[in-house]
C-alpha positions as CSV (number, residue, x, y, z in Angstrom):
1,M,-66.1,32.0,-11.9
2,E,-64.4,29.1,-13.6
3,E,-61.1,30.1,-12.1
4,K,-62.6,30.1,-8.6
5,L,-64.1,26.7,-9.3
6,A,-60.8,25.3,-10.5
7,Q,-59.1,26.7,-7.4
8,V,-61.6,25.1,-5.1
9,E,-61.3,21.8,-6.9
10,S,-57.6,22.0,-6.6
11,E,-57.9,22.7,-2.8
12,N,-60.3,19.7,-2.6
13,R,-57.7,17.4,-4.3
14,Q,-55.0,18.7,-2.0
15,L,-57.1,18.1,1.1
16,K,-58.0,14.6,0.0
17,R,-54.3,13.7,-0.6
18,E,-53.5,15.1,2.9
19,I,-56.4,13.1,4.5
20,H,-55.2,9.9,2.9
21,R,-51.6,10.6,4.0
22,L,-52.7,11.2,7.5
23,E,-55.1,8.2,7.7
24,G,-52.1,6.0,7.0
25,R,-50.8,7.0,10.5
26,L,-54.0,6.9,12.5
27,D,-52.4,5.3,15.6
28,D,-51.3,8.7,16.8
29,K,-54.1,10.8,18.6
30,T,-52.8,14.0,17.2
31,T,-52.8,12.6,13.7
32,Q,-56.4,11.5,14.2
33,L,-57.4,15.0,15.2
34,A,-55.6,16.5,12.2
35,A,-57.4,14.1,9.9
36,M,-60.8,15.0,11.4
37,K,-59.9,18.7,10.9
38,M,-59.0,18.1,7.3
39,K,-62.3,16.2,6.7
40,K,-64.1,19.2,8.1
41,D,-62.1,21.5,5.8
42,L,-63.0,19.3,2.9
43,A,-66.7,19.4,3.7
44,A,-66.5,23.2,4.0
45,A,-64.7,23.4,0.7
46,R,-67.4,21.2,-0.9
47,K,-70.2,23.4,0.5
48,K,-68.4,26.5,-0.7
49,K,-68.1,25.0,-4.2
50,N,-71.7,24.0,-4.3
51,T,-72.8,27.5,-3.0
52,E,-70.7,29.2,-5.7
53,L,-72.4,26.9,-8.3
54,G,-75.8,27.8,-7.0
55,R,-76.4,24.4,-5.5
56,N,-77.3,24.4,-1.8
57,D,-79.3,22.2,0.6
58,E,-82.1,24.7,0.8
59,T,-82.9,24.7,-2.9
60,R,-82.1,21.1,-3.6
61,L,-85.2,19.0,-4.3
62,P,-85.4,15.6,-2.7
63,R,-84.8,12.7,-5.1
64,P,-88.0,11.2,-6.4
65,F,-89.1,7.8,-5.1
66,T,-88.3,4.8,-7.3
67,D,-91.2,2.7,-8.4
68,A,-90.2,0.0,-5.9
69,E,-90.1,2.4,-3.0
70,T,-93.5,3.8,-4.0
71,R,-94.9,0.2,-4.1
72,M,-93.4,-0.7,-0.8
73,H,-94.8,2.5,0.8
74,L,-98.3,1.8,-0.6
75,I,-98.1,-1.9,0.6
76,G,-97.1,-0.6,4.1
77,V,-100.1,1.8,4.1
78,Q,-102.5,-0.9,3.1
79,L,-101.1,-3.3,5.8
80,R,-101.5,-0.7,8.5
81,E,-105.0,0.2,7.4
82,A,-105.8,-3.6,7.6
83,G,-104.6,-3.6,11.2
84,W,-101.0,-4.8,10.9
85,D,-98.7,-3.5,13.6
86,P,-95.0,-4.0,13.1
87,E,-94.4,-3.8,16.9
88,D,-96.8,-6.7,17.6
89,P,-95.0,-10.0,17.9
90,E,-98.0,-11.9,16.6
91,C,-97.8,-10.0,13.3
92,T,-94.2,-10.9,12.6
93,N,-92.7,-14.1,11.1
94,E,-90.4,-14.9,14.0
């Protein structure tokens, strides 16, 4: 398992080096396409690594809200309950 992980990480590093090398010559359309393909390959390699480690998008929990985000959400709910409409120009400070 660790050997596979090391191999995938090695492939990731190699793909990143190749992407950076190709991005240095992005004036050529063929090079742009090659860089895009390499980025797709890198994304696929990352997904493969995460799947092998048991981390995938289906089982990943969303990050919890920070206190500030929770307060902002609650303030927005209270404002909307009080009749504030963000689309109404009279309710904005313009």
